[in-house]
N, C-alpha and C positions, 0 to 999 in steps of 0.2 A: 533791465540793466541799461545804464546810461553809457553812452560812448560818443566818440568824436573821430573824425577822420584826420589822420596826420600823414605827412609824407615821410619818407625814410629819414631825411635830415632833421626832422622834428622829434624823432623817437629818443627817449631817454631811459637810463637804467631804472628799473622798477615798473615800466609800462607793461601792461598786459595786452597783448595783440591777438586778435582773432585771425587765425590762418588755417585754411582747409578744414574748418569745423572744429578747431581746437583752440584752447586758450594757451598762449605761450608767454611766460614771464621772462622779460629781458633781465637777466641776472649776470650778464657779462659785459665787459667794456665794448662799446661800439667803435669799430675800427674802419679805416679806409682801405679798400681793396687795391692791391697793386696789380691784380690780374685783369682788372677791367678799366679801360681808359675812361677818363672823365669826358662827358659829352658837353657840348656847348649849352644845351638847354637844361639838361638834368644835373649837371655837376658830377662830382665824384660818386662812385658806387660805395656805399657803406654796408657793413655786415656785422652781425652779432650772433652769438649762440644763446638760445633761450631754453628754458625748462618747460616742457609740456605739462601743464597743471590740470588739464581736463580735455577729454575728447568726447564728443557726443556720439550717439549711435550711428549717425550718418557720416562720420568722418571718412574721408577718402581712403580706400584700402591701400593704395600705394603709399600715401602719407603715413599710414599706420605702420607699414612694414619698415620704412626708413626710420621712424621714431624708435621702433623696437630695436633695430640694429644699432642706433646711436644712443642707446640707453636713456631714452626718454627726453632727448634734446632735439632741437630743430634750429636751422639757420634762417635768419631773416636777413634779406639783402635787397638792395635796390638803390637807385639814385633819387634825386629830388622829384622825379616825375612819378615814382611808385607811391601809392597811398595804402594805408592800413587802417583798419577799424580798431581803435584803442579804447579800452574801458576807462571810464571816468569814475573815480572813487567818490562816493557821496559823503 
């Protein structure tokens, strides 16, 4: 699988992000958090809800419990300093 590293500010609708051993499809609007102050270096904190489309057998147990409670969804959040591994479609 091909991929690239993106910071939170570079994520877009339709990206598939690897998070805690799961593939998470960003299928919701990316919003700015009003609960987290912007930092001088990282800028504002952004967040979005994503659909977990695959979990491998090694997926973190705590992650799996939260996903089950949230009906297969996960929140991706961070400022411009947080990086994510994102699939690149061939």
